[in-house]
Structure formats: structure tokens, C-alpha cells
GUTORDO-296661 format. One record per residue (C-alpha): x, z, y; residue in one letter. Coordinates in steps of 0.001 Angstrom, whole numbers. Layout:
<recs>
<rec xx="X" zz="Z" yy="Y" r="A"/>
...
</recs>
This chain:
<recs>
<rec xx="6635" zz="-18560" yy="16415" r="X"/>
<rec xx="9364" zz="-19119" yy="13800" r="X"/>
<rec xx="8632" zz="-18221" yy="10191" r="X"/>
<rec xx="11667" zz="-17882" yy="7953" r="X"/>
<rec xx="11298" zz="-18691" yy="4234" r="X"/>
<rec xx="13597" zz="-17545" yy="1455" r="X"/>
<rec xx="14295" zz="-19537" yy="-1676" r="X"/>
<rec xx="12533" zz="-18954" yy="-4917" r="X"/>
<rec xx="11867" zz="-15346" yy="-6023" r="X"/>
<rec xx="14146" zz="-13679" yy="-8519" r="X"/>
<rec xx="12533" zz="-13961" yy="-11974" r="X"/>
<rec xx="11569" zz="-10966" yy="-14007" r="X"/>
<rec xx="14371" zz="-11779" yy="-16497" r="X"/>
<rec xx="16905" zz="-12005" yy="-13629" r="X"/>
<rec xx="15581" zz="-8764" yy="-12212" r="X"/>
<rec xx="16209" zz="-6995" yy="-15448" r="X"/>
<rec xx="19742" zz="-8365" yy="-15557" r="X"/>
<rec xx="20406" zz="-6794" yy="-12143" r="X"/>
<rec xx="19691" zz="-3403" yy="-13642" r="X"/>
<rec xx="22830" zz="-2311" yy="-15489" r="X"/>
<rec xx="23132" zz="746" yy="-17730" r="X"/>
<rec xx="24746" zz="2542" yy="-14806" r="X"/>
<rec xx="22316" zz="2357" yy="-11873" r="X"/>
<rec xx="23656" zz="314" yy="-9014" r="X"/>
<rec xx="22761" zz="881" yy="-5319" r="X"/>
<rec xx="19811" zz="-1145" yy="-4092" r="X"/>
<rec xx="19814" zz="-2295" yy="-436" r="X"/>
<rec xx="16929" zz="-917" yy="1561" r="X"/>
<rec xx="15674" zz="-4465" yy="2137" r="X"/>
<rec xx="15489" zz="-4917" yy="-1685" r="X"/>
<rec xx="17616" zz="-8078" yy="-1456" r="X"/>
<rec xx="18275" zz="-8347" yy="-5204" r="X"/>
<rec xx="14834" zz="-7093" yy="-6384" r="X"/>
<rec xx="12588" zz="-9874" yy="-7621" r="X"/>
<rec xx="9077" zz="-10369" yy="-6319" r="X"/>
<rec xx="6483" zz="-12365" yy="-8262" r="X"/>
<rec xx="6143" zz="-15054" yy="-5483" r="X"/>
<rec xx="8140" zz="-16594" yy="-2753" r="X"/>
<rec xx="8986" zz="-14320" yy="182" r="X"/>
<rec xx="8509" zz="-15343" yy="3767" r="X"/>
<rec xx="9455" zz="-13480" yy="6943" r="X"/>
<rec xx="7586" zz="-13143" yy="10194" r="X"/>
<rec xx="9872" zz="-12238" yy="13190" r="X"/>
<rec xx="8352" zz="-9585" yy="15391" r="X"/>
<rec xx="9611" zz="-7705" yy="18506" r="X"/>
<rec xx="8355" zz="-4117" yy="18434" r="X"/>
<rec xx="9287" zz="-1491" yy="20997" r="X"/>
<rec xx="12183" zz="-3655" yy="22157" r="X"/>
<rec xx="13494" zz="-4136" yy="18593" r="X"/>
<rec xx="13654" zz="-7436" yy="16700" r="X"/>
<rec xx="12397" zz="-6917" yy="13177" r="X"/>
<rec xx="11114" zz="-9052" yy="10296" r="X"/>
<rec xx="7917" zz="-8530" yy="8315" r="X"/>
<rec xx="8127" zz="-9788" yy="4667" r="X"/>
<rec xx="5085" zz="-11253" yy="3025" r="X"/>
<rec xx="3858" zz="-13352" yy="122" r="X"/>
<rec xx="1237" zz="-16109" yy="749" r="X"/>
<rec xx="-192" zz="-17279" yy="-2587" r="X"/>
<rec xx="-2477" zz="-20297" yy="-2747" r="X"/>
<rec xx="-5535" zz="-20289" yy="-4971" r="X"/>
<rec xx="-5304" zz="-21829" yy="-8412" r="X"/>
<rec xx="-8913" zz="-23092" yy="-8293" r="X"/>
<rec xx="-11490" zz="-23735" yy="-5684" r="X"/>
<rec xx="-15042" zz="-22606" yy="-6441" r="X"/>
<rec xx="-17783" zz="-23679" yy="-4059" r="X"/>
<rec xx="-18208" zz="-20195" yy="-2641" r="X"/>
<rec xx="-14513" zz="-19148" yy="-2569" r="X"/>
<rec xx="-12793" zz="-22263" yy="-1204" r="X"/>
<rec xx="-10485" zz="-21118" yy="1565" r="X"/>
<rec xx="-11402" zz="-17450" yy="1341" r="X"/>
<rec xx="-8512" zz="-15032" yy="1970" r="X"/>
<rec xx="-7694" zz="-11601" yy="719" r="X"/>
<rec xx="-5026" zz="-9334" yy="2176" r="X"/>
<rec xx="-3526" zz="-6670" yy="-58" r="X"/>
<rec xx="-2115" zz="-3548" yy="1619" r="X"/>
<rec xx="348" zz="-1401" yy="-340" r="X"/>
<rec xx="694" zz="2378" yy="-529" r="X"/>
<rec xx="3405" zz="4463" yy="1045" r="X"/>
<rec xx="5659" zz="4709" yy="-2017" r="X"/>
<rec xx="5144" zz="1113" yy="-2983" r="X"/>
<rec xx="5663" zz="-2503" yy="-1834" r="X"/>
<rec xx="3892" zz="-5816" yy="-2234" r="X"/>
<rec xx="5345" zz="-6655" yy="-5665" r="X"/>
<rec xx="3170" zz="-4059" yy="-7463" r="X"/>
<rec xx="112" zz="-6178" yy="-6694" r="X"/>
<rec xx="1437" zz="-8897" yy="-9046" r="X"/>
<rec xx="-1473" zz="-8861" yy="-11557" r="X"/>
<rec xx="-4081" zz="-8491" yy="-8774" r="X"/>
<rec xx="-2632" zz="-11542" yy="-6963" r="X"/>
<rec xx="-2970" zz="-13479" yy="-10225" r="X"/>
<rec xx="-6534" zz="-12374" yy="-10763" r="X"/>
<rec xx="-7523" zz="-13313" yy="-7211" r="X"/>
<rec xx="-5713" zz="-16619" yy="-7188" r="X"/>
<rec xx="-7311" zz="-17625" yy="-10465" r="X"/>
<rec xx="-10710" zz="-16829" yy="-8934" r="X"/>
<rec xx="-9951" zz="-19206" yy="-6064" r="X"/>
<rec xx="-8707" zz="-16870" yy="-3318" r="X"/>
<rec xx="-5756" zz="-17247" yy="-1034" r="X"/>
<rec xx="-3865" zz="-13993" yy="-1363" r="X"/>
<rec xx="-1667" zz="-12648" yy="1475" r="X"/>
<rec xx="560" zz="-9632" yy="635" r="X"/>
<rec xx="2614" zz="-8113" yy="3471" r="X"/>
<rec xx="5326" zz="-5551" yy="3083" r="X"/>
<rec xx="4490" zz="-3514" yy="6212" r="X"/>
<rec xx="7351" zz="-2928" yy="8654" r="X"/>
<rec xx="9160" zz="137" yy="7298" r="X"/>
<rec xx="8522" zz="-797" yy="3667" r="X"/>
<rec xx="9647" zz="-3059" yy="881" r="X"/>
<rec xx="11611" zz="-6129" yy="1971" r="X"/>
<rec xx="10669" zz="-5691" yy="5619" r="X"/>
<rec xx="12885" zz="-4135" yy="8321" r="X"/>
<rec xx="13097" zz="-361" yy="8438" r="X"/>
<rec xx="13382" zz="316" yy="12210" r="X"/>
<rec xx="13304" zz="3615" yy="14003" r="X"/>
<rec xx="9892" zz="3294" yy="15664" r="X"/>
<rec xx="6853" zz="5231" yy="16693" r="X"/>
<rec xx="4814" zz="4153" yy="13628" r="X"/>
<rec xx="1066" zz="4084" yy="13879" r="X"/>
<rec xx="-1707" zz="2534" yy="11851" r="X"/>
<rec xx="-2721" zz="714" yy="15009" r="X"/>
<rec xx="732" zz="-816" yy="15119" r="X"/>
<rec xx="765" zz="-1892" yy="11465" r="X"/>
<rec xx="-2784" zz="-3274" yy="11822" r="X"/>
<rec xx="-1702" zz="-5248" yy="14853" r="X"/>
<rec xx="1322" zz="-6656" yy="12963" r="X"/>
<rec xx="-965" zz="-7741" yy="10193" r="X"/>
<rec xx="-3339" zz="-9423" yy="12608" r="X"/>
<rec xx="-325" zz="-11353" yy="14126" r="X"/>
<rec xx="649" zz="-12457" yy="10608" r="X"/>
<rec xx="-2890" zz="-13723" yy="9974" r="X"/>
<rec xx="-2905" zz="-15614" yy="13287" r="X"/>
<rec xx="382" zz="-17200" yy="12427" r="X"/>
<rec xx="-1037" zz="-18333" yy="9090" r="X"/>
<rec xx="-4229" zz="-19645" yy="10641" r="X"/>
<rec xx="-6463" zz="-17131" yy="8856" r="X"/>
<rec xx="-9571" zz="-16244" yy="10890" r="X"/>
<rec xx="-11493" zz="-14283" yy="8294" r="X"/>
<rec xx="-10267" zz="-12161" yy="5379" r="X"/>
<rec xx="-11180" zz="-9474" yy="2949" r="X"/>
<rec xx="-8843" zz="-6447" yy="3158" r="X"/>
<rec xx="-7819" zz="-4353" yy="174" r="X"/>
<rec xx="-5920" zz="-1109" yy="728" r="X"/>
<rec xx="-4453" zz="1223" yy="-1882" r="X"/>
<rec xx="-3361" zz="4821" yy="-1072" r="X"/>
<rec xx="-1773" zz="4718" yy="2463" r="X"/>
<rec xx="-2870" zz="1099" yy="2560" r="X"/>
<rec xx="-6434" zz="2379" yy="2431" r="X"/>
<rec xx="-5937" zz="4188" yy="5687" r="X"/>
<rec xx="-4396" zz="1073" yy="7188" r="X"/>
<rec xx="-7174" zz="-1191" yy="5838" r="X"/>
<rec xx="-9848" zz="1078" yy="7404" r="X"/>
<rec xx="-7970" zz="1061" yy="10742" r="X"/>
<rec xx="-7673" zz="-2777" yy="10484" r="X"/>
<rec xx="-11396" zz="-3097" yy="9864" r="X"/>
<rec xx="-12143" zz="-809" yy="12850" r="X"/>
<rec xx="-9902" zz="-2790" yy="15127" r="X"/>
<rec xx="-10815" zz="-6237" yy="13909" r="X"/>
<rec xx="-14386" zz="-6176" yy="12500" r="X"/>
<rec xx="-14826" zz="-9876" yy="13375" r="X"/>
<rec xx="-11905" zz="-10788" yy="11161" r="X"/>
<rec xx="-12757" zz="-8487" yy="8216" r="X"/>
<rec xx="-15268" zz="-9827" yy="5769" r="X"/>
<rec xx="-14937" zz="-7084" yy="3146" r="X"/>
<rec xx="-13156" zz="-3720" yy="3024" r="X"/>
<rec xx="-11934" zz="-2389" yy="-380" r="X"/>
<rec xx="-10443" zz="1063" yy="-592" r="X"/>
<rec xx="-8636" zz="1889" yy="-3834" r="X"/>
<rec xx="-7924" zz="5586" yy="-4135" r="X"/>
<rec xx="-7030" zz="5812" yy="-475" r="X"/>
<rec xx="-5277" zz="8892" yy="835" r="X"/>
<rec xx="-6716" zz="10312" yy="3980" r="X"/>
<rec xx="-10228" zz="10717" yy="2639" r="X"/>
<rec xx="-9721" zz="14239" yy="4030" r="X"/>
<rec xx="-8011" zz="15489" yy="7142" r="X"/>
<rec xx="-4868" zz="17239" yy="5964" r="X"/>
<rec xx="-4185" zz="18997" yy="9241" r="X"/>
<rec xx="-6519" zz="22008" yy="8875" r="X"/>
<rec xx="-4961" zz="22828" yy="5446" r="X"/>
<rec xx="-1305" zz="21701" yy="5600" r="X"/>
<rec xx="992" zz="23114" yy="8289" r="X"/>
<rec xx="2701" zz="20570" yy="10502" r="X"/>
<rec xx="6404" zz="19971" yy="9783" r="X"/>
<rec xx="8975" zz="18478" yy="12155" r="X"/>
<rec xx="9977" zz="14929" yy="11318" r="X"/>
<rec xx="13584" zz="16052" yy="10936" r="X"/>
<rec xx="12597" zz="18466" yy="8240" r="X"/>
<rec xx="10609" zz="15810" yy="6374" r="X"/>
<rec xx="13694" zz="13579" yy="6662" r="X"/>
<rec xx="15931" zz="16176" yy="5048" r="X"/>
<rec xx="13528" zz="16513" yy="2131" r="X"/>
<rec xx="13575" zz="12715" yy="1525" r="X"/>
<rec xx="17313" zz="12710" yy="1663" r="X"/>
<rec xx="17418" zz="15318" yy="-1143" r="X"/>
<rec xx="15323" zz="13358" yy="-3522" r="X"/>
<rec xx="16709" zz="13179" yy="-7078" r="X"/>
<rec xx="15894" zz="10832" yy="-9931" r="X"/>
<rec xx="13980" zz="13501" yy="-11824" r="X"/>
<rec xx="12081" zz="14473" yy="-8700" r="X"/>
<rec xx="11162" zz="10851" yy="-8002" r="X"/>
<rec xx="9996" zz="10456" yy="-11573" r="X"/>
<rec xx="7791" zz="13542" yy="-11345" r="X"/>
<rec xx="6180" zz="12156" yy="-8154" r="X"/>
<rec xx="5287" zz="8847" yy="-9813" r="X"/>
<rec xx="4137" zz="10523" yy="-13047" r="X"/>
<rec xx="1557" zz="12405" yy="-10994" r="X"/>
<rec xx="-106" zz="9117" yy="-10175" r="X"/>
<rec xx="-974" zz="8295" yy="-13770" r="X"/>
<rec xx="-2955" zz="9907" yy="-16601" r="X"/>
<rec xx="-764" zz="8073" yy="-19176" r="X"/>
<rec xx="2848" zz="7350" yy="-18210" r="X"/>
<rec xx="4141" zz="3992" yy="-19526" r="X"/>
<rec xx="7654" zz="2624" yy="-19717" r="X"/>
<rec xx="6691" zz="-248" yy="-17409" r="X"/>
<rec xx="6212" zz="2243" yy="-14628" r="X"/>
<rec xx="9908" zz="3254" yy="-14725" r="X"/>
<rec xx="10640" zz="298" yy="-12399" r="X"/>
<rec xx="9199" zz="2264" yy="-9468" r="X"/>
<rec xx="11468" zz="5162" yy="-10172" r="X"/>
<rec xx="14360" zz="2771" yy="-10512" r="X"/>
<rec xx="13804" zz="1266" yy="-7096" r="X"/>
<rec xx="13544" zz="4585" yy="-5307" r="X"/>
<rec xx="16483" zz="6144" yy="-7116" r="X"/>
<rec xx="18750" zz="3128" yy="-6523" r="X"/>
<rec xx="17913" zz="3239" yy="-2863" r="X"/>
<rec xx="19365" zz="6810" yy="-2694" r="X"/>
<rec xx="22697" zz="5513" yy="-4075" r="X"/>
<rec xx="23368" zz="3153" yy="-1154" r="X"/>
<rec xx="24933" zz="3686" yy="2241" r="X"/>
<rec xx="21845" zz="2507" yy="4081" r="X"/>
<rec xx="19568" zz="5142" yy="2523" r="X"/>
<rec xx="19564" zz="7496" yy="5537" r="X"/>
<rec xx="17865" zz="4723" yy="7601" r="X"/>
<rec xx="15136" zz="4274" yy="4921" r="X"/>
<rec xx="14740" zz="8032" yy="4606" r="X"/>
<rec xx="14147" zz="8342" yy="8326" r="X"/>
<rec xx="11592" zz="5533" yy="8273" r="X"/>
<rec xx="9905" zz="7248" yy="5359" r="X"/>
<rec xx="9717" zz="10524" yy="7250" r="X"/>
<rec xx="8266" zz="8746" yy="10337" r="X"/>
<rec xx="5522" zz="7140" yy="8239" r="X"/>
<rec xx="4770" zz="10395" yy="6466" r="X"/>
<rec xx="4206" zz="11886" yy="9938" r="X"/>
<rec xx="1995" zz="8953" yy="10738" r="X"/>
<rec xx="-259" zz="9768" yy="7782" r="X"/>
<rec xx="-481" zz="13426" yy="8761" r="X"/>
<rec xx="-1079" zz="12954" yy="12445" r="X"/>
<rec xx="-3358" zz="9913" yy="12423" r="X"/>
<rec xx="-6415" zz="10544" yy="10233" r="X"/>
<rec xx="-9078" zz="7789" yy="10055" r="X"/>
<rec xx="-11617" zz="9664" yy="7993" r="X"/>
<rec xx="-13486" zz="10889" yy="11034" r="X"/>
<rec xx="-14245" zz="7267" yy="12027" r="X"/>
<rec xx="-15734" zz="6062" yy="8748" r="X"/>
<rec xx="-19208" zz="5997" yy="10227" r="X"/>
<rec xx="-18049" zz="3341" yy="12715" r="X"/>
<rec xx="-17101" zz="841" yy="9973" r="X"/>
<rec xx="-19303" zz="-2244" yy="10320" r="X"/>
<rec xx="-18224" zz="-4289" yy="7264" r="X"/>
<rec xx="-19321" zz="-4064" yy="3667" r="X"/>
<rec xx="-17081" zz="-1634" yy="1898" r="X"/>
<rec xx="-16175" zz="-861" yy="-1723" r="X"/>
<rec xx="-14559" zz="2308" yy="-2871" r="X"/>
<rec xx="-12836" zz="2266" yy="-6235" r="X"/>
<rec xx="-11893" zz="5795" yy="-7145" r="X"/>
<rec xx="-9919" zz="6934" yy="-10184" r="X"/>
<rec xx="-11500" zz="10262" yy="-10992" r="X"/>
<rec xx="-8345" zz="11991" yy="-12286" r="X"/>
<rec xx="-6425" zz="11495" yy="-9027" r="X"/>
<rec xx="-5380" zz="14650" yy="-7131" r="X"/>
<rec xx="-2990" zz="13088" yy="-4656" r="X"/>
<rec xx="-2763" zz="14742" yy="-1241" r="X"/>
<rec xx="-157" zz="14814" yy="1563" r="X"/>
<rec xx="1683" zz="18113" yy="1899" r="X"/>
<rec xx="612" zz="19828" yy="-1340" r="X"/>
<rec xx="4167" zz="21091" yy="-1623" r="X"/>
<rec xx="3818" zz="22874" yy="1704" r="X"/>
<rec xx="904" zz="25104" yy="760" r="X"/>
<rec xx="-32" zz="27748" yy="-1746" r="X"/>
<rec xx="-1295" zz="26785" yy="-5187" r="X"/>
<rec xx="-4751" zz="28057" yy="-4144" r="X"/>
<rec xx="-4835" zz="25758" yy="-1125" r="X"/>
<rec xx="-3315" zz="22844" yy="-3016" r="X"/>
<rec xx="-6116" zz="23127" yy="-5616" r="X"/>
<rec xx="-8668" zz="22371" yy="-2930" r="X"/>
<rec xx="-6863" zz="19153" yy="-1786" r="X"/>
<rec xx="-7079" zz="15694" yy="-3290" r="X"/>
<rec xx="-10325" zz="16181" yy="-5186" r="X"/>
<rec xx="-11040" zz="12488" yy="-5424" r="X"/>
<rec xx="-14417" zz="12647" yy="-7253" r="X"/>
<rec xx="-16027" zz="14592" yy="-4378" r="X"/>
<rec xx="-13929" zz="12837" yy="-1716" r="X"/>
<rec xx="-15026" zz="9422" yy="-2884" r="X"/>
<rec xx="-18717" zz="10403" yy="-2897" r="X"/>
<rec xx="-18363" zz="11892" yy="570" r="X"/>
<rec xx="-16690" zz="8768" yy="1938" r="X"/>
<rec xx="-19352" zz="6512" yy="337" r="X"/>
<rec xx="-22016" zz="8509" yy="2223" r="X"/>
<rec xx="-20097" zz="8337" yy="5504" r="X"/>
<rec xx="-19413" zz="4578" yy="5442" r="X"/>
<rec xx="-22638" zz="2772" yy="6357" r="X"/>
<rec xx="-22451" zz="-215" yy="3969" r="X"/>
<rec xx="-20457" zz="1331" yy="1076" r="X"/>
<rec xx="-20562" zz="918" yy="-2628" r="X"/>
<rec xx="-18813" zz="3388" yy="-4898" r="X"/>
<rec xx="-17209" zz="2620" yy="-8266" r="X"/>
<rec xx="-15915" zz="5651" yy="-10169" r="X"/>
<rec xx="-13359" zz="5131" yy="-12967" r="X"/>
<rec xx="-13181" zz="7972" yy="-15486" r="X"/>
<rec xx="-9899" zz="8814" yy="-16945" r="X"/>
<rec xx="-7949" zz="6932" yy="-14281" r="X"/>
<rec xx="-5482" zz="8320" yy="-11734" r="X"/>
<rec xx="-4170" zz="7157" yy="-8378" r="X"/>
<rec xx="-3529" zz="3475" yy="-9116" r="X"/>
<rec xx="-6458" zz="1735" yy="-10831" r="X"/>
<rec xx="-5015" zz="-1744" yy="-10225" r="X"/>
<rec xx="-2143" zz="-765" yy="-12563" r="X"/>
<rec xx="-3755" zz="1691" yy="-14929" r="X"/>
<rec xx="-7185" zz="178" yy="-15288" r="X"/>
<rec xx="-6671" zz="-3474" yy="-14382" r="X"/>
<rec xx="-9709" zz="-4954" yy="-16041" r="X"/>
<rec xx="-12066" zz="-2479" yy="-14533" r="X"/>
<rec xx="-10525" zz="-2697" yy="-11118" r="X"/>
<rec xx="-10374" zz="-6492" yy="-10997" r="X"/>
<rec xx="-13956" zz="-6767" yy="-12304" r="X"/>
<rec xx="-15210" zz="-4429" yy="-9568" r="X"/>
<rec xx="-13106" zz="-6221" yy="-6854" r="X"/>
<rec xx="-14158" zz="-9779" yy="-7857" r="X"/>
<rec xx="-17794" zz="-8844" yy="-8206" r="X"/>
<rec xx="-17843" zz="-7288" yy="-4786" r="X"/>
<rec xx="-16081" zz="-10207" yy="-3132" r="X"/>
<rec xx="-18453" zz="-12600" yy="-4876" r="X"/>
<rec xx="-21511" zz="-10820" yy="-3522" r="X"/>
<rec xx="-20815" zz="-12266" yy="-78" r="X"/>
</recs>
């Protein structure tokens, strides 16, 4: 199977230069947006469509006796892409791990095809990537939507998964009894109507303390809306939102066989479809303190780390605590 490699990644300085005072459209494959490491592409044929899956493959900086050759896969959330793992990649590489960071098909620098998206499909794509790279065993880290995917991957491939780490995963509850189903076309229309202010409010909800450095996520999503390809991305976004709603994994937690770590920011209240329900119902969704404890009881070999004063993205908002918990868990064997 052919693996296509791009040249060196755009540096942070160059990335800033690409952002003029007047926002410019950004292609939906993020062609001009810099990633922290070299981007490679895995060609795939899915549902009779030829697509490409972007990924970073970062070699370890040091080789400890226990970590030599050990791999870690980082799975991004729905509104994110692999580049936001930059500091986690560095922490893991310095600790001697090989770090593999896919942009799932439908996200980031990967293709945005019109598919029937499923967590089974995305997990299968990731397994194909690992096979291409010669990786037989790996730890899997999933944030937000990536947590649902990581759990599905561990269920499908327990022999491949050495550790499962769930960072504020969505889907710790089944949204379907509380949130009314919405046609994909209607979700698509809502994505098309996103404004810069609305995008910013969405991202601000993920953090207890909003920092200027987080504006880059707003910039990406807003600049996407300015380009002619945006309807294609919006449709893929609607399809993956439907995937999250229709394909819960929480009911299968008891079947997980691998050691699991849950890292839960206690201020998080993220939940799919809160904008579709009354304030009274919304208040009962996304209660991460109790959701994390419930999940830790359901997963047979789970450890729970609760981070006070932290929202939806500990690996950005509480890096030292998150990385310490992650590396300690991986080091336990």
C-alpha cells in the first residue's frame, strides 16, 4: 500500500503569517495550516470512494528500558484535529514513546467524503494505519468524540490495545432518551449557519479560563466557513454528529478488557444536543463528575483521575496534571 508523504510542516511563525488582519478562507483540507510534525497520508478506499487519511508519526526522543518501541495513538475530538495534541506528543516522545496521531477521515487534513460514518469504520481505518506502520500493540488515548472512538477501538481490537485512556469523553451517557432525533439535513443547515461569534461561544464553553492561544481553534472553524468548499465539510460534520447520537458505546463499557484510565475535568458540562432541549433537561446532561464515576464503576479495570477546576480539554487547560496522570498510567504496565 502506498503511503504519501508531504514536505516539512509549516512552522508556527509561518502559520501566523498566513493569518492576515482580514480572515482569509481556509481550505477544508487545511492545506496552509501548520501542524507540529510532518504529515503523511494513507490512501484508503471506503464505500467505493478513494480517500486519504492524514497522520503524524513521531519517533521517541529517548528509549527507556521499559518504553522502547511502545506506541501511543492519540484520537482527536469532533471539533478538533491532530495538531491540538502538540504538547502531549512532545511529552510522550520525551518519555520514549512513538506517537501516532491520525486525523480521522472527515476531519482535519483528511478527506471529507460523503459516507455512512461509524465508529466501527473509523476504528477499522485506524487499525489499517497501524498495520501499515507495523504497529502490533499500542495504547489508545481518546479525547471527547475520540473517547467514544477509542472505546470502540479497544472493543474491536483488545489484542492490539495495551491501555485505554479516556479524556473527558463525550458519550458517557446515552443522549437518545433525552435529546430528540434530528434529520441529518437539519443538522447540516445549522452547521452552515455558524458565525464567528457562535463558534467562539462553543469553544469558550470547553474552558474554565479562556486564553488568547485558544483563538486559533475559532480561527480555523471560521475561516472554513469563508471558502467555497465549506458545504462539503458541513455535510461531513452533520454526518459525524449523527454518528455520535446514533451509536452510543456507553452500554458496552463492561465488555472492555484492557486497563483503562479516565481523566475527567470536573467543570465540564459538554453534551450533544443541549441546544435541542429545555433548560431543565439540559441541566441534567453533561454532568461529568457523576458520569466519570459511573463509567469508572462500569469499566472492569478502570482508574479515575478527577481534575478540579478543569473543563472539557485537560490536555490543554491542565497539561502538567494530564501528562503526569497519562505517563504514570502508561508506566504502570
